[in-house]
Every structure is written in C-alpha cells, then in structure tokens.
N, C-alpha and C positions, 0 to 999 in steps of 0.2 A: 081864426086859429082853432084847430081841432083840439079836442080834449087830449088826444094822444100826444100832441106836441107841447102841452103844458109842462113846465119843469116840475119834477117831483119834489115835494117839500122835504121828504125824508132822504133824498139822494145826497150822498156826501161828495164833496169835491175830490177829484182824482189827486192822489199824492204825487208830488214831483219825483221823478226818478233820480238816482244818484248822478247820472250824467247831466240832467237838467240843473241840478243843484250846483254841480261843479262848474258848469259853464257860466253861471250867473254869480258874480262876487257877492251881491246882496243876499241872495238865497243862501250861499255858503256861510256868510257871516251869521245868519240866524242859526243855521245848523251847528256851526262850530261853537257858538256861544252856549248852546245847550249841552255841549260835550266838554266845555272848559278847555278849548284848544288855544294854545298860544304859540308864538314863534320865539325861538331863542338863538343863541350864538353857539356854533360848534366849539370854538376854542374858549368860550367864556362861561357858558351856562351848563354844560354837560357834566353830570356827576362823574366822579372818578371811575366808578365801576363800569358805567355805560361807556365812558370814553375809552377805557381799556379794550372793551369788546369792539368798538367801532374802529379803533386804530389797527386792530388785527385784520379787519376786513379791508381797510384801505391801504394796507402796507403791500404794495405791489413791486417793491424794489428788491434787488439782489436775489431774484428767483430764476435767472437764466445764466447759463455758463458763459464766461468771458471768452472761452475758446471758440464759440460760434461766430464771433465778430473779430477774431484775431487771425488775419491771413497767414501769419507765420506759424500758427499752431498745427499740430498733426491732425487734430479733430477737424479744423477748418478745411485742411487739404482733403480729408476724407469726404466731408460734406460737398465740396466742390466737384467731386467725382460722381455724386449721386443726386444732387439737387440743382435746380436751375440757378443760373447766375443772377436772375432778377430777384429770386427769393433771398439769396444771400445779401444782395444789395439792399433789399428791404430791411433786413436785420441790421446791417451796418448803418443805415440812415437813422434807425431808431436809436442805436448806440451813440451816434454822433450828437443827437439832441438830448438824449436822456441816458447818459452812461451808467447811472445808478440802477438801471434795469438789470444790468449784467454784473456778475461777480466771479472772481477767480476761485472762490470757495465752493462754487456749485459744480458738481460733476456732470459731465455729458451723459454718462450711463444712467443717471438718476432722472433725466429729463427727456427720455425718448418719447414718452406719450405727449409731453408738451410740444416737442418738435413737430410731431405729426399734426397736432391741432393748430400750431402756428401756420402751417401750410394752408389750412382752411381759412385762417384769419387773413393771410396774404391774398387769397382768392377774393375774400370779401372786400379787401382794400382796393383791389383792381376793379371789382364791379362797382364800388362806390364812386371811383373816379369816372368811370364810364357813364354812370347815371347822372352825375353832376355836370358832365360835359354835354350830355344829350339835351335836345330841345323838347323831349317828351316830358309830360307831367306825370309824376309817379305818385301812387297812393301810399298810404301808411302800410297797407298789406304788401305792396311791392318792396318797400324798404325793409320790412320785417323779414320777408322770405328770402330776399337776395343779399342782404347785408347783415342784419342784426342776428338772425338765428344761428349762423355759424359761430358767432361770438358767445351766444347763450347756451350752446350745446354743453359746455362744461358744467353749467348750472343745471344739473339734473343727473349727473353721473352717480352722485351719492345721495343727494336730496331728491325730493319729489317735485318736478317742474310741471306745473299745471297751467294750461292756457284757458283763458276765458272762464274761470271757475267762479261761480256765484258764491259770494260771502254774505253772511248775515250782518246787517248793520246793528249798532248798539242802540238800546233804548236811551232817550235823553236823560240826563242827570236830573236830580231833584233840586237843582239850584234855582230855577225859575218856574213860575207857573206859565205854561205855554199859552200864548194869546191865540185867538181864533185865526188870525192871519198867518201865524207861524205853523199851524197844523200841517199844511201842505208840504212844508219844507222838512218837518220833523217826522213825517210818516213813511218816508222811504224805508223799505225793508231789506233791500239787497244792493250790493255793489259788485261789479264784475271787472276786475283789473285784467289787462291784457296778459299778464303773467304773474305767477306766484310760486314761491318756494316753500314747501312743507317738509316737516320731518317725516320720513317714511314710517308707516305703521309698524313694520317688523322690527324697527330699531328701538321702539319704546313699548312693545307689547307686554313687557314685564310689569308695566304700570296697571294692567287690567287682567292679566291671564289667571292669576291665582285668587283664591277666595278672599285673602287678606290684602290683596293689592290695593294701592291708594285709590284707584278709580272705584273699586267695589265698596270700599269703606265709605267714600264720599256719596256714592249712589244710595247707600242705605241710611245715611244720616239725615234727620229732619233739618239740621242746620245747613245742609248743602242743597236742600230741595224746597222750593217755595210753592210747589204744586201739591195740593192735598192728596192727589192720587199717585204722586211720584212718577207720573208718566206724561205730564204736560210739557209744554214748551219751556217752562221755567225749571224743570227738573235738571239735575246735574248732568245727565247724559246728553242733554241739549247744550248746556253751558260749556261742556268740554270740547265741543267741535266748532270750528270757525265757519265751516261750509254751511250753505243755506239748508242743505239736507243732511240727514244722518248718513254716515258711511256704512257700507256693508260689513266691513271688517274692523277698521280702526275705531277704537272707542274714544281716543283723544287725538284731535287734529289741531295743530298749531302751525303758524306760518312765520317765516323770518323776514320775508321781503316781497315787494310787489313792484311792477313796472307798467308804464303806459307808453304807447307809441302815438305820437302826435305830429301834425304838420308844424313847420317852424314859424307860425304866426304868433305874435305876442300873446293874444288872448287864448290861443290854443295851448301854449306852454303853461300859462297860468291855470287853465282848466285841468290840464294833466296833473299838475302839482296838487291842485285841490282834490281831484278824484283819488290820487294816491293817498292823500291824507285821510280821506274817508275810509280807505282800506286799512291803513295803518292804525287808525283810531279803533276800528273794529278789533283788529288783532291785539292792540294794547289793552283795550277794555277786557278782552278775554284773558290776557296774560295777568292783568291785575287781579281778576277774580280767581285765577289759579295760583296766585302768590308767586308769580314768575317775574323777576326784575331783569328784563333784557331789552335791548334796543330792537327796533324794527326798521328795515331799510326800504327806501323808495328810489326808483330810477325813472327818469323821463328821457325817452329816445325820440329824437326829432331830426329827420333828414340828415343823418350822419353826425349828429352831436348827441352827447349824453350828459345829463346832470344827475346828481344824487342828493338825497337828504336822509337824515337819521332822526327818528322819532322815538320818544320814550315817555313813560308815565312818571309823575313825581307827586308825592303826598306829604312833603315836609311841613307845609303850612295848610294847604288844602289840595284836594285832588285836581290834577290838571294833566293834559297831554301836551308835550312840547315837541316842536318840529324845528330842526336846524338844518339849513342848507349846508352842504359840504363845500367849504371854500378852497379846498386844496391843502396840501401839506403846508404847515406853518414854517415860514422862513424868517430867520433872524434878520432884522433890519429892513425887510421888504415892506414896501408901501402897501397899504390896504387896497384890495381890489375894489373897483367901483361897483361891481355886481356881487351879490351874496353867493351866487352859485359858481363853483369852478366848472368849466365846460370843456369836456374832452371832445376834440375834433377828430373824428374817425378817419379823416383824410390824411392825417399825420401818422406815419408809421409808429412813432413812440406812443401816441395817444391810443391808437386802436389796440396795440399790445397791452397797454395799461388796462383798458376796459375788459379785454379778454381775461387778464389776470385777476381783475376785480370780480368778475363773474365766477371764476374758479375759486377765489377766496370765499365768496358768499356760499357756494355749494359746500365747501368743506366746513365752514363755520356753522352752517345750519345743523350738521350732524355731529359736531364736536362741541364748541363753546356754547352755542344756543341750546342744543339738546341737553347738555349738562345742567344748564340753568333751569330748563323745563323740568327735568327729573328731580332736581333738588327742591324746587319750589312746590311741586305737586305733592311730593313725599312729606314735606314739612306741613303743608296745608292739611293733608289727611290726618296727621298726628294731632294738629291743633284742633281740628273739628272733632276728632274722636274724644279729646279730653275736655271739650266744651269751651275752649278759649277763643275759638274763631267760628264765624259763620260765613257762608258764601251767598252773596247777593247776585241775582240773575243780571246779566248784561245784555242779552240778545233782545232785539225788537220783538215785541209781542204782537198778538193778532190785532187787527183793526187799526184805525187811525189813532194818533196820539190824542188822549183825552176822550176817546170813544170807548165803547164797550169791548171788553176783551173776549177772545175766543173762549169757548167752554173749557178747553184744556188748560187755560191759564188761570181759571178761577180757583182761588184757594184763600189762605189767610193773607192779610195785608202785607205788602212787601215794599221795600225801598229799592229804587233802581240805581241808587248811588253805589259806588264801590263799597265793599264790606269794610267795617272798621278794623283797624290794626291796633296792636298794643299801644297804649298811650306813651308819648315821649315826654321827656323832662320839661320841655318848654311848652308854653301855652300854644294851643292850636287855634286858628281863626275859625269862624263859623260861616265863612263865605259860601261853602258848598255843603249841604246836608249829607251826611254819610250814614 
C-alpha cells in the first residue's frame, strides 16, 4: 500500500445529506431526536390557534358557483355555448360525488379566474388518465411537469413559489450530547425540497426599510447577535433568512409550506414525508427564533395522489416540533380511517379540484394569515429585545461538523443552540430540553 493511499487521521467522515437521512428511518430517528420532533394528531393535539389557521387552508368547500353544474341555469347554458361538453361533464361528476364544493351563494362573475384555471386542471386530469393507462414508466419529473404543475400554478400568484431551493438546516438542540456515531447524521447543512412557498419580499419590506424597523433594531442588538463581529453566520441577518444563502434584496425570508414529488413505493412515501419534516423543522426553528407562532404545511405528491401534513412548534412544557398527518375533514359518527393520512386521488374529478383549491388557499394564506403572524411576531420580538426582556438564539447550522471546530465567522461568546427563553409561565416547566 502506498503512502498516498493511507487514510488520513485528520480526515473527518463525510456528513450524510438530507436525502440520505430521510431515506433511512434509523438515521432520521437520530436527527429528529436531536431536534425534539414528535408526531401528533390533527384533531386531538393541535393548539386552537394553529388549528384555526390550518382549517382555513383545508377549507376547500363552497368556493365554486352552483350554476356551473346546474343545467337549468342561465350561466350553465352560456357555458355550454363556449366550453367543451367534456369539461362540463367533469364539473358535474365532481358535484355528484362532492356537492359541497359548490354553493348557490357564490357568484359566477366572481370566479372567472378560477373557471379558467379549472380548464387547466381538467387538462391535467385527462393527462393523468392517459399516463395511468399507458404501459410506459413515468418519472417523478414527468408527473410533475404534465400533471402536478398546472395544479400548483395558483400557488405562486400571490406568494413566491420556488423550486429546488436550498434551505439551511437547524443546529441540533442542546438536549443531548451528540455521540461520535451520530455526527454524520447531525452535520447535514442543507435540504432542498421540490417546492416551497415564501412570502414575497415586497410585501414585508416595511420590516427592514426604515432605520427603526424591527429588522434593523434586531441587527443592532447584542441580544439578537451571537457573533462578536455582528457579521458571522450567527448574526441576526443570517437567522432571519431560511435560504442557505443571503438574498440580494429581501432581509427576512420565511416559508409557509413545502412539497416533495415521489414514486408510489411505500419506502419512497415515507422518505418524502421525512424529508418534508426536515424542511418544516428548519422553517419552524426559524419561526420560533423570530417569535412567530404559525403552522407550516407539507405535501407529498406521488403518481397522482397527494397527502398533507401540518407541523408546528410547542413550548408549553419543553420545546418540541409536532407533525400531524391531515386525516381529512372530521365527520360525526364516521369510523376512524385505518391510515393516518387522507389521500386525494387526482384521478377523481372532485379530488383533483380539491387539491387545486388547496394550493390556491395555501397561496392566499401565505400572504394573509401567515404574513400577519410573521409581522406581528417579529415586531413584538424587536420590542422585547430592545427593552432587554428577550434574546434571540441562533438556529441555523453552523460551520463544520457537529462537535467540531466552528468556522471563524461563528467564533464569539458562548451560545446555546436551543430556542430562546420565553417569559416564565405560572406552572412549572420541565427541564427535558435546555433552553
């Protein structure tokens, strides 16, 4: 053996990527344990405020005019003169199985844009049937470009829809001392979901444009910056962005939802859910640091089916991030489903329309309900930091492997990677996770 082939004693093992961690349940178990991730029930564990926001997003009913599926109506007669009989049949089939999608209280004139987009949804439905009946093997990219993307176009009309955007993963919490074997799982620095929805910078630029804006107050405060130079990766300007790199214009970047496209194999679906949870964990660690109490949504698209989950942070006893599979609308007297996830089958007219409306809701919620919570949380954080009652702990992965030497930009005074302490509550708090 030559000297050049001898392993270097100083060489560190390569860290696993987010994809490698998500594909291996054992690796993900290590990663999630150091982030305090748990699973919960949508209808049982979700806090009231989070549930109210989630219900707004999943409420896809009574958004379409009843006249569109009533042959006796004047509007239907007009549509029959300008649109294909197949498209109108598609709408009637959706109404037959899910009549609550339509309402007599919704006016045709208020839904012209939706009507145009539904024709693209109809084309996706036709293409999906053709792909399922074909003997060809279709890739994830084929499904995304030919079926999914027309449904996801509405998610980007108001919000910022990004494809394959690298996000910074969070630093492990100070709950456990990482073992040597865990280092490779905990040192992943980025995750890249197939899709993400962000608040556009121009909608929240008031948070940083003026001298006394919340962002600038936080950037100047030692309690919001753990880098001695105020310029390292632990400084607030880095903590305020979810992207792996600083943006050219936006000073604050936050995301409301993520999705993954996967093949319909059991282990692939599990991997997609786990990778989504890595993305939502990054987003929620950032939101917690920014004092924003809001849910983050995840979607898994797989060969014509869609699943959803809602994740949120909770610090009532100790900090943790909870993920709940969306089980569908709760029905009185209905038997509990055998699977935790409700699954939309895009081959059904009523289901593909529901998914389209869900994406439309996500788009609007991102720039309304979610944006309002972000603005409120950051404004309150700046005031609390300014009067000395709060500090901000960095959440982003720092340089080097976990347990290794930090990058020079990160060297400053000692910090905790756990979420910042909040005002004490009346009841005793456990010490399970150091904050």
